[in-house]
A tleap script that builds the chain and sets N, CA, C and O, in Angstrom:
source leaprc.protein.ff14SB
mol = sequence {
  NMET ASN LEU LEU LEU ILE ARG LEU ILE ILE
  PHE ALA VAL LEU PHE PHE ALA GLY LEU LYS
  LEU TYR ARG MET TYR ARG GLU TRP LYS LEU
  ASP ARG GLU GLU LEU LEU GLU GLY ASP ASP
  ARG GLN GLU GLY GLY GLN MET VAL ARG CYS
  THR TRP CYS GLN VAL HIE VAL PRO GLU THR
  ASP ALA LEU ARG GLU GLN GLY GLU TRP PHE
  CYS SER SER ALA HIE ARG ASP ARG TYR LEU
  GLU GLU LYS ARG THR ASP GLU CGLU
}
set mol.1.N position { 39.468 5.271 -14.686 }
set mol.1.CA position { 38.408 5.317 -15.661 }
set mol.1.C position { 37.603 4.029 -15.647 }
set mol.1.O position { 36.376 4.061 -15.738 }
set mol.2.N position { 38.299 2.873 -15.531 }
set mol.2.CA position { 37.603 1.599 -15.494 }
set mol.2.C position { 36.708 1.512 -14.263 }
set mol.2.O position { 35.596 0.990 -14.341 }
set mol.3.N position { 37.180 2.012 -13.139 }
set mol.3.CA position { 36.411 1.965 -11.902 }
set mol.3.C position { 35.137 2.797 -12.021 }
set mol.3.O position { 34.093 2.400 -11.505 }
set mol.4.N position { 35.207 3.923 -12.681 }
set mol.4.CA position { 34.037 4.772 -12.885 }
set mol.4.C position { 33.002 4.073 -13.765 }
set mol.4.O position { 31.805 4.156 -13.491 }
set mol.5.N position { 33.440 3.399 -14.798 }
set mol.5.CA position { 32.548 2.669 -15.693 }
set mol.5.C position { 31.871 1.513 -14.961 }
set mol.5.O position { 30.678 1.275 -15.150 }
set mol.6.N position { 32.611 0.806 -14.139 }
set mol.6.CA position { 32.052 -0.314 -13.367 }
set mol.6.C position { 31.002 0.209 -12.388 }
set mol.6.O position { 29.934 -0.387 -12.248 }
set mol.7.N position { 31.294 1.307 -11.719 }
set mol.7.CA position { 30.321 1.898 -10.786 }
set mol.7.C position { 29.050 2.331 -11.515 }
set mol.7.O position { 27.945 2.149 -11.003 }
set mol.8.N position { 29.207 2.897 -12.696 }
set mol.8.CA position { 28.063 3.328 -13.488 }
set mol.8.C position { 27.211 2.126 -13.893 }
set mol.8.O position { 25.984 2.199 -13.825 }
set mol.9.N position { 27.814 1.053 -14.302 }
set mol.9.CA position { 27.091 -0.164 -14.689 }
set mol.9.C position { 26.359 -0.744 -13.479 }
set mol.9.O position { 25.195 -1.129 -13.585 }
set mol.10.N position { 27.031 -0.807 -12.337 }
set mol.10.CA position { 26.401 -1.335 -11.121 }
set mol.10.C position { 25.214 -0.460 -10.721 }
set mol.10.O position { 24.159 -0.978 -10.355 }
set mol.11.N position { 25.379 0.852 -10.788 }
set mol.11.CA position { 24.296 1.772 -10.452 }
set mol.11.C position { 23.101 1.560 -11.387 }
set mol.11.O position { 21.959 1.537 -10.927 }
set mol.12.N position { 23.347 1.406 -12.678 }
set mol.12.CA position { 22.270 1.202 -13.654 }
set mol.12.C position { 21.536 -0.104 -13.385 }
set mol.12.O position { 20.308 -0.149 -13.452 }
set mol.13.N position { 22.283 -1.176 -13.079 }
set mol.13.CA position { 21.663 -2.468 -12.789 }
set mol.13.C position { 20.802 -2.372 -11.530 }
set mol.13.O position { 19.677 -2.871 -11.502 }
set mol.14.N position { 21.333 -1.733 -10.495 }
set mol.14.CA position { 20.558 -1.582 -9.259 }
set mol.14.C position { 19.313 -0.717 -9.473 }
set mol.14.O position { 18.255 -0.998 -8.910 }
set mol.15.N position { 19.441 0.326 -10.281 }
set mol.15.CA position { 18.306 1.193 -10.560 }
set mol.15.C position { 17.192 0.426 -11.272 }
set mol.15.O position { 16.029 0.519 -10.879 }
set mol.16.N position { 17.538 -0.331 -12.315 }
set mol.16.CA position { 16.524 -1.074 -13.057 }
set mol.16.C position { 15.945 -2.226 -12.230 }
set mol.16.O position { 14.765 -2.550 -12.367 }
set mol.17.N position { 16.759 -2.842 -11.380 }
set mol.17.CA position { 16.248 -3.890 -10.488 }
set mol.17.C position { 15.257 -3.299 -9.485 }
set mol.17.O position { 14.214 -3.894 -9.216 }
set mol.18.N position { 15.583 -2.134 -8.937 }
set mol.18.CA position { 14.671 -1.463 -8.011 }
set mol.18.C position { 13.379 -1.050 -8.690 }
set mol.18.O position { 12.305 -1.173 -8.102 }
set mol.19.N position { 13.468 -0.567 -9.907 }
set mol.19.CA position { 12.289 -0.193 -10.671 }
set mol.19.C position { 11.402 -1.404 -10.934 }
set mol.19.O position { 10.179 -1.323 -10.821 }
set mol.20.N position { 12.016 -2.513 -11.280 }
set mol.20.CA position { 11.267 -3.755 -11.529 }
set mol.20.C position { 10.580 -4.224 -10.244 }
set mol.20.O position { 9.414 -4.618 -10.278 }
set mol.21.N position { 11.283 -4.186 -9.122 }
set mol.21.CA position { 10.682 -4.589 -7.849 }
set mol.21.C position { 9.525 -3.676 -7.459 }
set mol.21.O position { 8.513 -4.148 -6.941 }
set mol.22.N position { 9.664 -2.379 -7.701 }
set mol.22.CA position { 8.588 -1.433 -7.399 }
set mol.22.C position { 7.355 -1.738 -8.235 }
set mol.22.O position { 6.240 -1.724 -7.714 }
set mol.23.N position { 7.535 -2.013 -9.518 }
set mol.23.CA position { 6.399 -2.345 -10.384 }
set mol.23.C position { 5.726 -3.642 -9.951 }
set mol.23.O position { 4.499 -3.743 -9.978 }
set mol.24.N position { 6.514 -4.628 -9.555 }
set mol.24.CA position { 5.950 -5.894 -9.074 }
set mol.24.C position { 5.149 -5.668 -7.792 }
set mol.24.O position { 4.071 -6.237 -7.627 }
set mol.25.N position { 5.667 -4.848 -6.894 }
set mol.25.CA position { 4.970 -4.550 -5.643 }
set mol.25.C position { 3.659 -3.824 -5.917 }
set mol.25.O position { 2.630 -4.153 -5.327 }
set mol.26.N position { 3.693 -2.848 -6.801 }
set mol.26.CA position { 2.487 -2.077 -7.123 }
set mol.26.C position { 1.418 -2.980 -7.742 }
set mol.26.O position { 0.241 -2.851 -7.405 }
set mol.27.N position { 1.804 -3.885 -8.636 }
set mol.27.CA position { 0.861 -4.822 -9.247 }
set mol.27.C position { 0.297 -5.774 -8.194 }
set mol.27.O position { -0.899 -6.062 -8.202 }
set mol.28.N position { 1.142 -6.262 -7.294 }
set mol.28.CA position { 0.690 -7.155 -6.227 }
set mol.28.C position { -0.319 -6.443 -5.326 }
set mol.28.O position { -1.330 -7.021 -4.927 }
set mol.29.N position { -0.028 -5.178 -5.013 }
set mol.29.CA position { -0.912 -4.409 -4.144 }
set mol.29.C position { -2.272 -4.194 -4.804 }
set mol.29.O position { -3.298 -4.328 -4.136 }
set mol.30.N position { -2.311 -3.865 -6.090 }
set mol.30.CA position { -3.570 -3.677 -6.807 }
set mol.30.C position { -4.367 -4.974 -6.874 }
set mol.30.O position { -5.585 -4.967 -6.697 }
set mol.31.N position { -3.681 -6.088 -7.128 }
set mol.31.CA position { -4.364 -7.386 -7.161 }
set mol.31.C position { -4.964 -7.722 -5.806 }
set mol.31.O position { -6.074 -8.247 -5.720 }
set mol.32.N position { -4.230 -7.418 -4.759 }
set mol.32.CA position { -4.712 -7.712 -3.403 }
set mol.32.C position { -5.930 -6.861 -3.068 }
set mol.32.O position { -6.881 -7.356 -2.464 }
set mol.33.N position { -5.913 -5.583 -3.453 }
set mol.33.CA position { -7.061 -4.703 -3.216 }
set mol.33.C position { -8.290 -5.200 -3.960 }
set mol.33.O position { -9.391 -5.175 -3.410 }
set mol.34.N position { -8.125 -5.652 -5.204 }
set mol.34.CA position { -9.245 -6.183 -5.969 }
set mol.34.C position { -9.802 -7.441 -5.311 }
set mol.34.O position { -11.014 -7.650 -5.280 }
set mol.35.N position { -8.919 -8.268 -4.792 }
set mol.35.CA position { -9.358 -9.487 -4.112 }
set mol.35.C position { -10.168 -9.153 -2.874 }
set mol.35.O position { -11.213 -9.758 -2.635 }
set mol.36.N position { -9.699 -8.199 -2.087 }
set mol.36.CA position { -10.410 -7.821 -0.872 }
set mol.36.C position { -11.749 -7.174 -1.185 }
set mol.36.O position { -12.721 -7.400 -0.465 }
set mol.37.N position { -11.824 -6.377 -2.238 }
set mol.37.CA position { -13.085 -5.768 -2.638 }
set mol.37.C position { -14.058 -6.816 -3.135 }
set mol.37.O position { -15.262 -6.697 -2.908 }
set mol.38.N position { -13.561 -7.844 -3.811 }
set mol.38.CA position { -14.409 -8.898 -4.346 }
set mol.38.C position { -15.050 -9.743 -3.262 }
set mol.38.O position { -16.115 -10.316 -3.490 }
set mol.39.N position { -14.433 -9.842 -2.077 }
set mol.39.CA position { -14.993 -10.644 -0.995 }
set mol.39.C position { -16.248 -10.017 -0.415 }
set mol.39.O position { -17.106 -10.736 0.097 }
set mol.40.N position { -16.382 -8.699 -0.479 }
set mol.40.CA position { -17.534 -8.013 0.071 }
set mol.40.C position { -18.772 -8.175 -0.801 }
set mol.40.O position { -19.894 -8.003 -0.323 }
set mol.41.N position { -18.582 -8.496 -2.053 }
set mol.41.CA position { -19.680 -8.578 -2.994 }
set mol.41.C position { -20.392 -9.917 -2.847 }
set mol.41.O position { -19.740 -10.942 -2.645 }
set mol.42.N position { -21.719 -9.923 -2.945 }
set mol.42.CA position { -22.470 -11.163 -2.888 }
set mol.42.C position { -22.281 -11.900 -4.198 }
set mol.42.O position { -22.150 -11.284 -5.256 }
set mol.43.N position { -22.267 -13.221 -4.122 }
set mol.43.CA position { -21.973 -14.009 -5.304 }
set mol.43.C position { -23.077 -13.922 -6.351 }
set mol.43.O position { -22.789 -13.761 -7.537 }
set mol.44.N position { -24.339 -14.028 -5.931 }
set mol.44.CA position { -25.438 -14.037 -6.887 }
set mol.44.C position { -25.897 -12.659 -7.292 }
set mol.44.O position { -26.545 -12.510 -8.327 }
set mol.45.N position { -25.590 -11.679 -6.534 }
set mol.45.CA position { -26.040 -10.334 -6.830 }
set mol.45.C position { -27.421 -10.075 -6.250 }
set mol.45.O position { -27.959 -10.895 -5.506 }
set mol.46.N position { -27.976 -8.949 -6.593 }
set mol.46.CA position { -29.280 -8.549 -6.084 }
set mol.46.C position { -30.367 -9.340 -6.806 }
set mol.46.O position { -30.249 -9.636 -7.995 }
set mol.47.N position { -31.429 -9.679 -6.067 }
set mol.47.CA position { -32.552 -10.415 -6.632 }
set mol.47.C position { -33.613 -9.418 -7.105 }
set mol.47.O position { -33.876 -8.415 -6.442 }
set mol.48.N position { -34.214 -9.709 -8.255 }
set mol.48.CA position { -35.301 -8.891 -8.789 }
set mol.48.C position { -36.483 -9.804 -9.100 }
set mol.48.O position { -36.314 -11.010 -9.280 }
set mol.49.N position { -37.675 -9.222 -9.163 }
set mol.49.CA position { -38.887 -10.008 -9.382 }
set mol.49.C position { -39.349 -9.865 -10.823 }
set mol.49.O position { -39.406 -8.760 -11.364 }
set mol.50.N position { -39.677 -10.993 -11.437 }
set mol.50.CA position { -40.225 -10.994 -12.790 }
set mol.50.C position { -41.610 -10.351 -12.751 }
set mol.50.O position { -42.442 -10.704 -11.915 }
set mol.51.N position { -41.848 -9.418 -13.647 }
set mol.51.CA position { -43.123 -8.709 -13.689 }
set mol.51.C position { -44.258 -9.645 -14.098 }
set mol.51.O position { -45.397 -9.451 -13.672 }
set mol.52.N position { -43.971 -10.639 -14.903 }
set mol.52.CA position { -45.010 -11.533 -15.407 }
set mol.52.C position { -45.393 -12.620 -14.401 }
set mol.52.O position { -46.574 -12.791 -14.099 }
set mol.53.N position { -44.404 -13.358 -13.880 }
set mol.53.CA position { -44.703 -14.522 -13.030 }
set mol.53.C position { -44.367 -14.308 -11.552 }
set mol.53.O position { -44.634 -15.191 -10.737 }
set mol.54.N position { -43.796 -13.173 -11.190 }
set mol.54.CA position { -43.467 -12.809 -9.813 }
set mol.54.C position { -42.372 -13.691 -9.187 }
set mol.54.O position { -42.247 -13.727 -7.963 }
set mol.55.N position { -41.598 -14.386 -9.986 }
set mol.55.CA position { -40.494 -15.218 -9.494 }
set mol.55.C position { -39.260 -14.337 -9.328 }
set mol.55.O position { -38.985 -13.482 -10.170 }
set mol.56.N position { -38.521 -14.547 -8.246 }
set mol.56.CA position { -37.279 -13.796 -8.011 }
set mol.56.C position { -36.117 -14.477 -8.722 }
set mol.56.O position { -35.937 -15.691 -8.622 }
set mol.57.N position { -35.337 -13.684 -9.435 }
set mol.57.CA position { -34.144 -14.172 -10.139 }
set mol.57.C position { -32.998 -13.206 -9.878 }
set mol.57.O position { -33.238 -12.032 -9.595 }
set mol.58.N position { -31.741 -13.682 -9.967 }
set mol.58.CA position { -30.604 -12.765 -9.804 }
set mol.58.C position { -30.619 -11.695 -10.898 }
set mol.58.O position { -30.979 -11.963 -12.045 }
set mol.59.N position { -30.230 -10.512 -10.529 }
set mol.59.CA position { -30.234 -9.387 -11.467 }
set mol.59.C position { -29.360 -9.667 -12.682 }
set mol.59.O position { -29.657 -9.203 -13.783 }
set mol.60.N position { -28.284 -10.422 -12.488 }
set mol.60.CA position { -27.386 -10.721 -13.602 }
set mol.60.C position { -28.032 -11.641 -14.626 }
set mol.60.O position { -27.644 -11.620 -15.794 }
set mol.61.N position { -29.017 -12.456 -14.215 }
set mol.61.CA position { -29.698 -13.370 -15.130 }
set mol.61.C position { -30.986 -12.792 -15.691 }
set mol.61.O position { -31.530 -13.327 -16.658 }
set mol.62.N position { -31.480 -11.723 -15.113 }
set mol.62.CA position { -32.768 -11.154 -15.507 }
set mol.62.C position { -32.623 -10.253 -16.734 }
set mol.62.O position { -31.538 -9.767 -17.054 }
set mol.63.N position { -33.749 -10.050 -17.401 }
set mol.63.CA position { -33.818 -9.149 -18.550 }
set mol.63.C position { -34.603 -7.914 -18.138 }
set mol.63.O position { -35.569 -8.012 -17.381 }
set mol.64.N position { -34.196 -6.762 -18.628 }
set mol.64.CA position { -34.885 -5.521 -18.273 }
set mol.64.C position { -35.390 -4.848 -19.538 }
set mol.64.O position { -34.650 -4.663 -20.504 }
set mol.65.N position { -36.655 -4.491 -19.511 }
set mol.65.CA position { -37.280 -3.828 -20.647 }
set mol.65.C position { -38.264 -2.794 -20.123 }
set mol.65.O position { -39.139 -3.128 -19.324 }
set mol.66.N position { -38.140 -1.572 -20.550 }
set mol.66.CA position { -39.014 -0.474 -20.174 }
set mol.66.C position { -39.165 -0.344 -18.654 }
set mol.66.O position { -40.259 -0.088 -18.151 }
set mol.67.N position { -38.070 -0.522 -17.940 }
set mol.67.CA position { -38.074 -0.360 -16.488 }
set mol.67.C position { -38.633 -1.545 -15.723 }
set mol.67.O position { -38.752 -1.472 -14.500 }
set mol.68.N position { -38.978 -2.630 -16.393 }
set mol.68.CA position { -39.523 -3.832 -15.754 }
set mol.68.C position { -38.516 -4.970 -15.871 }
set mol.68.O position { -37.735 -5.018 -16.822 }
set mol.69.N position { -38.534 -5.889 -14.901 }
set mol.69.CA position { -37.629 -7.040 -14.883 }
set mol.69.C position { -38.388 -8.289 -15.304 }
set mol.69.O position { -39.565 -8.450 -14.983 }
set mol.70.N position { -37.698 -9.177 -16.030 }
set mol.70.CA position { -38.298 -10.424 -16.505 }
set mol.70.C position { -37.305 -11.570 -16.340 }
set mol.70.O position { -36.094 -11.381 -16.448 }
set mol.71.N position { -37.846 -12.776 -16.073 }
set mol.71.CA position { -36.974 -13.937 -15.878 }
set mol.71.C position { -36.585 -14.584 -17.205 }
set mol.71.O position { -35.588 -15.303 -17.269 }
set mol.72.N position { -37.360 -14.338 -18.268 }
set mol.72.CA position { -37.041 -14.918 -19.576 }
set mol.72.C position { -37.562 -14.014 -20.680 }
set mol.72.O position { -38.366 -13.113 -20.443 }
set mol.73.N position { -37.090 -14.271 -21.880 }
set mol.73.CA position { -37.544 -13.467 -23.014 }
set mol.73.C position { -38.997 -13.777 -23.351 }
set mol.73.O position { -39.711 -12.907 -23.850 }
set mol.74.N position { -39.445 -14.998 -23.087 }
set mol.74.CA position { -40.842 -15.350 -23.345 }
set mol.74.C position { -41.781 -14.535 -22.454 }
set mol.74.O position { -42.801 -14.034 -22.927 }
set mol.75.N position { -41.448 -14.400 -21.186 }
set mol.75.CA position { -42.275 -13.611 -20.276 }
set mol.75.C position { -42.239 -12.135 -20.647 }
set mol.75.O position { -43.245 -11.435 -20.538 }
set mol.76.N position { -41.090 -11.675 -21.081 }
set mol.76.CA position { -40.980 -10.280 -21.511 }
set mol.76.C position { -41.879 -10.022 -22.714 }
set mol.76.O position { -42.615 -9.036 -22.755 }
set mol.77.N position { -41.808 -10.923 -23.692 }
set mol.77.CA position { -42.619 -10.746 -24.899 }
set mol.77.C position { -44.111 -10.822 -24.586 }
set mol.77.O position { -44.885 -10.028 -25.120 }
set mol.78.N position { -44.531 -11.750 -23.740 }
set mol.78.CA position { -45.943 -11.885 -23.380 }
set mol.78.C position { -46.437 -10.629 -22.654 }
set mol.78.O position { -47.535 -10.142 -22.924 }
set mol.79.N position { -45.628 -10.115 -21.744 }
set mol.79.CA position { -46.007 -8.917 -20.996 }
set mol.79.C position { -46.153 -7.717 -21.927 }
set mol.79.O position { -47.134 -6.977 -21.851 }
set mol.80.N position { -45.163 -7.530 -22.812 }
set mol.80.CA position { -45.209 -6.386 -23.724 }
set mol.80.C position { -46.377 -6.506 -24.709 }
set mol.80.O position { -46.995 -5.503 -25.064 }
set mol.81.N position { -46.674 -7.718 -25.144 }
set mol.81.CA position { -47.805 -7.938 -26.056 }
set mol.81.C position { -49.115 -7.636 -25.347 }
set mol.81.O position { -49.993 -6.984 -25.912 }
set mol.82.N position { -49.250 -8.102 -24.123 }
set mol.82.CA position { -50.465 -7.838 -23.341 }
set mol.82.C position { -50.615 -6.339 -23.042 }
set mol.82.O position { -51.720 -5.798 -23.074 }
set mol.83.N position { -49.513 -5.697 -22.759 }
set mol.83.CA position { -49.531 -4.269 -22.486 }
set mol.83.C position { -49.968 -3.487 -23.715 }
set mol.83.O position { -50.708 -2.509 -23.611 }
set mol.84.N position { -49.501 -3.927 -24.888 }
set mol.84.CA position { -49.864 -3.263 -26.138 }
set mol.84.C position { -51.356 -3.404 -26.427 }
set mol.84.O position { -51.994 -2.448 -26.866 }
set mol.85.N position { -51.915 -4.585 -26.184 }
set mol.85.CA position { -53.338 -4.798 -26.453 }
set mol.85.C position { -54.190 -4.030 -25.456 }
set mol.85.O position { -55.284 -3.589 -25.806 }
set mol.86.N position { -53.723 -3.857 -24.226 }
set mol.86.CA position { -54.459 -3.081 -23.230 }
set mol.86.C position { -54.501 -1.596 -23.588 }
set mol.86.O position { -55.481 -0.910 -23.298 }
set mol.87.N position { -53.435 -1.107 -24.217 }
set mol.87.CA position { -53.370 0.300 -24.581 }
set mol.87.C position { -54.280 0.628 -25.753 }
set mol.87.O position { -54.712 1.772 -25.897 }
set mol.88.N position { -54.579 -0.365 -26.598 }
set mol.88.CA position { -55.392 -0.106 -27.807 }
set mol.88.C position { -56.843 -0.088 -27.517 }
set mol.88.O position { -57.651 0.115 -28.423 }
savepdb mol mol.pdb
quit
């Protein structure tokens, strides 16, 4: 009876150790895939042109309003104000 209990305990320990190792491997693999995918991406991102001043800025830094790109909120406001006066 004691031998059966010892075998059961050893089996349980090995099972949980294997489960832990599998989870660690799966997490490592996902991290590695994310790292490899991140290398293909350009650091600055795509460049877009400001509608007001025609300067190119990274898309992540640009502002978008009504389908147009702007380098700053001041240029966006000036463009929208000018557009409004042209429509009237």
